[in-house]
N, C-alpha and C positions, 0 to 999 in steps of 0.2 A: 504493499500500499504506499502511496506517495505521502510523505510527511514533511519533508523540507527540501527546498531548492538550495542544496548546499553550495552549488557553483555560484549562484547569484549572491548568496549570503556572504561568501568569501570576498567577492568583488566589492560589494557595498560596505562591508565592515572595514576594508582598507581605506575607505573614504577618499578614493581618487578615481571615481568612475569615468571621468573624462579621459584618463590615461588607458582605460580598458574598455572603451566604448563598444568595440566589436565583440569582445568576449561577453560583455554584459548583455548585449542584444541577443547573442547566441544562447545565453543561459535562459533568457525569457522565452525564446522561441522553442527551445528544446524541452524545457521542463515546466513552463507555465508559472503561475503565481496563485496565491490565495486571495480571493476577492471578498470583501465584507458585505454582508446583507443584514437588513433589519428584521424586525419581528414579522413583517408581512412578506418576507422573502425578496424584497426589492434590493437592488444593488445600492450601496451607500457610496456617494461621491464626496470628495474633499475639494477644498478651494485651492486653486493653483496660485502661483506668485502673481499672475496677472488678474486674479480675482475670478477667473472662470472655473468651471467644474473640471476636475481631473479624476480619472478612475484610479483608485489606489489598489496596489497589489503587494502582498506580503510574502516573504519567503517561507512562512509556515503559519499554521493556525495559531500557535502560541505567540508568534510575533504580532499577529493581528490583534489578539486579545490584549497584548501589552500596549501596543501603540494606539489602538482604537477600541477601548473597553466598551463603548456604547454599541458595538456591533453585536447582533444576536448570534451570528455564526460566520464562518469563513469557508467559502466554497472554492475548491481547486478548479482553476480554469486553464485549459491548454490554449495555445495561440489561436486556434480556430474559434474558440468561444470568446476570447478577448476581442478578436476582430469582429465577431458578431455583435458584441456589446457596443463596440464603436459604431458599427453600421446603424444600429437602432437608436443610438443616443447622440450621435454626432459629436462625441467627445474626441478631442484632438490629441490628448496625451495620457500616458500611463505614468503614475508615480510609484516607484517600487521601493520597498522598505525592508531593511533587515534590523536586527537589534540595535546596531550602532551606526547605520548609515542609510542613505536614501539617494535616489536619482530620478530625474524625469526622462521618460522615453517617449518621444513623439510617435504617434501611431503611423505617421507617414513613413518613418524610418523602418518600422516593423514591416509595413506592406512592401516597401522597396526590397528589404532583405528577403522576404518570402518569394518575391518574383525572381530575384537574383539566384536564389538557391533552388528554385523550383520546388519549394516545400520539402527539400531533402534535409535529412538530419545529418549532422557532422559524422564523418566516418572514422575520425581519429580515436573514438572511444569504443570500448568493447561492449557488445550487447548480446545477450543470450535469448534465443527464440524457443518457444515451445507452443504446442497445440493447446488451445484453451477451451474448456467447457463452461467458462463463465457465462452467465445469462446474457450479458451485453455482447460478448463475442459471438454467441449464437445469433442474437438479434442483428448484429452487423452483417453476418454472413447471409442471413435470409433476406434482409432488406437490400443488400447489394444484388442478390440474385434477382429480386423483383424489379430492380431499376437499371441494371447494367445495359440492357438493350436500348435504353433511351440515351446512351452515351456511346456513339459509334466509334469514337477515337480512344476508347479504353478497352483493351483486349482481355486483361486478366487482373484479378485482385486476390491477394493472399491476406488472411487474417491471422494474426499471431499475438501471443502474450510475450512481452519482452521484459527483460530485467537488465538495467545498466549496471555493470559490475563495479564501476568506480563509485557509484552513489547508492546502489541498492534500490533505486527507483523502479517501480513496475508500472507498465502501461500496456494498453492494447495498441497494436500498430496495423495499419492497412498499407500494403504495398500495391501500387497500381502501375500497370504497364500501359504507356500511351503510344499511339502511332506517331510516325514522323510528322504528320500534318496537324497534330493536336495543338490547340491554343494553350498558352501557359496556365490559364485558370480552369481547364477542363477537369482535372482531378479534384481541385478545390470545390468545384460545383457539385460533383458527385458526392464528395465528403459532406458538404452542407446539406444536400438533399437527404442523404442517408440519416445523418444525425437528427435532422428535424423530424424524421418519421418515426424515430424510436422514442418510446415512452420512457423518460428518465425517472429513476426512482432511487431508493437508498443504495442499490447495488451498482450505481453508475460508476464507470471507470473512465479515466482519461484516455482519449484516443488521439494518436498522432498519425501523420501521413508521410509516406515516402514515395516519391515519384520516380519511376524507371522509364528510360527511353531506349528503344532497341538500337538506335544508331550509336549509342555509347557502349564501348566494349565492356567497361566496368559494370554498367547496368545490365547488359545482356548476361554477363557472368553471374551477377547477383540473382537474376531471374532463374537461371538454371539451378543455382544452389537452393533457392527457395523451394523449387519443385522437389527437392530431395528431403525436405524437412518434415513431411507428413502434416503440413498445416492445412487448415480449411482453405479451399481454393475455389474461386468462382471464375469460370472462363467462358467468354462469349464467342459464338460463331455468328457474327452479325449478318453475314450473307444468308445463312440458313434461318436466322431469327430464332436461335435457341441458345440456352445457357447450360453449361455443365457445372455441376456442383460436386466437388470431391471432398469427402470428410471421413475421418475415422468413425464418426458416429454411425455411418451407414455400413461399416464393415462388420456386420454380425457374422457372416460366413464369407469364406474366400470367394464364393461364386456370386455373392450379391453385387449387382451392377451399380455403376455410378448413376446418380440421378440427373436426368435431363429435363429441362423446363423449356417450353416453347410458347411463344405468343404470336 
């Protein structure tokens, strides 16, 4: 379970965020922050230096309670949800806090970084993948199955539970393979569509996205490796208008076939 964004905390606690701006931005994108909410479940905003509203984000629930005791709770938000809050509130900046430091992150920089990285996660850190039976992982698989044919530039999606070995953070991750002609926001559009269709409850897990493009040798190799991991896989044959779902859940007997869905 995600409890602390340790990478972000370390940067903020050193109190020189301007010197580590790129690393700070990566820590927000890769691990998210905890956003405060009131008794009615609405997000709590704080006043920025210019007097305008700023979305606060904390490195942990404990940090939020210390810094903003009036908050009823703190919800972990990945970068997709942070951008969704920005979209619906027109908030221009995120203020991130640790126990000893803070910094302001313009949402425009977050959006620019996401476009530059193609929503990819950094590859320098080690992550372990495993097949997941978590209810949200199953919901992601089934919702991707139902919507994949609406996205002709996405050929395959893998759903995995991942654990970052340097921090111990656990997340659900979607890997999506795009066609050469796909627009940069194609994967993000499917991600948003899928998440908006899932009923979020107490078992909600953070979901991150990694985009793979077949013209990249490294991405092609990553796709081949993902196919060997036994993960839930949703693959579209757009020409035939059908979707193949591969999951250990269906492997009751060796002879049991994969499931195909057609629309």
